[in-house]
C-alpha positions as CSV (number, residue, x, y, z in Angstrom):
1,X,0.2,0.0,0.1
2,X,1.0,3.5,-0.8
3,X,1.9,5.9,1.8
4,X,-0.3,9.4,1.7
5,X,-1.7,12.3,3.4
6,X,-5.3,13.2,3.0
7,X,-6.5,16.5,4.1
8,X,-10.2,16.4,4.5
9,X,-12.7,19.1,4.5
10,X,-16.2,17.9,6.1
11,X,-18.0,20.5,3.8
12,X,-16.3,19.6,0.5
13,X,-16.7,16.6,-1.8
14,X,-14.2,17.2,-4.4
15,X,-10.5,16.0,-4.0
16,X,-7.5,17.3,-5.7
17,X,-5.0,14.2,-6.0
18,X,-1.3,15.3,-6.2
19,X,1.6,13.2,-7.4
20,X,5.1,14.1,-7.1
21,X,7.8,13.0,-10.0
22,X,10.4,10.6,-9.7
23,X,13.1,12.5,-8.2
24,X,10.9,14.4,-5.8
25,X,8.4,13.8,-2.9
26,X,4.9,15.0,-1.8
27,X,6.8,17.3,0.3
28,X,7.3,19.8,-2.5
29,X,3.7,20.6,-2.6
30,X,3.3,22.3,0.8
31,X,2.5,25.7,-0.9
32,X,0.0,24.0,-3.0
33,X,-1.8,21.8,-0.1
34,X,-2.1,25.0,1.9
35,X,-3.9,27.1,-0.8
36,X,-6.0,23.9,-2.3
37,X,-7.1,22.6,1.1
38,X,-9.1,26.2,1.5
39,X,-11.3,24.6,-1.0
40,X,-11.0,21.1,-1.8
41,X,-10.0,17.8,0.1
42,X,-6.5,17.1,-0.8
43,X,-4.8,13.6,-1.5
44,X,-0.8,13.7,-1.5
45,X,0.4,10.1,-2.5
46,X,3.9,9.1,-1.7
47,X,5.3,7.1,-4.5
48,X,7.5,3.9,-3.9
49,X,10.4,4.9,-1.9
50,X,9.2,7.9,-0.4
51,X,7.5,8.8,3.0
52,X,6.4,5.4,4.4
53,X,5.5,3.8,1.0
54,X,7.7,0.7,0.4
55,X,10.2,0.5,-2.2
56,X,9.5,-0.7,-5.7
57,X,11.1,-4.1,-5.0
58,X,8.2,-4.7,-2.8
59,X,6.0,-5.2,-5.3
60,X,5.6,-8.8,-7.2
61,X,4.4,-7.4,-10.4
62,X,5.5,-4.2,-12.3
63,X,4.6,-0.9,-10.9
64,X,2.5,1.1,-13.1
65,X,-0.8,3.0,-12.5
66,X,-3.1,0.1,-12.8
67,X,-1.3,-1.3,-9.8
68,X,-1.4,2.1,-7.8
69,X,-5.2,2.5,-8.3
70,X,-5.9,-1.3,-7.3
71,X,-4.8,-0.9,-3.7
């Protein structure tokens, strides 16, 4: 399972999902998270090897977006 941070607003249904690039982590979004969470729920996902997400070797099949959304 990928690690993530979810910033929930009880009065909002829409969620913005933030995915960092291969060379970064979700910490690069700190300014956007502050702004977006005023109006939306915000989901910041830590890709493999970042945050508490397991390294890519953890997965028994090729790591791709279908694998990510299936977890």
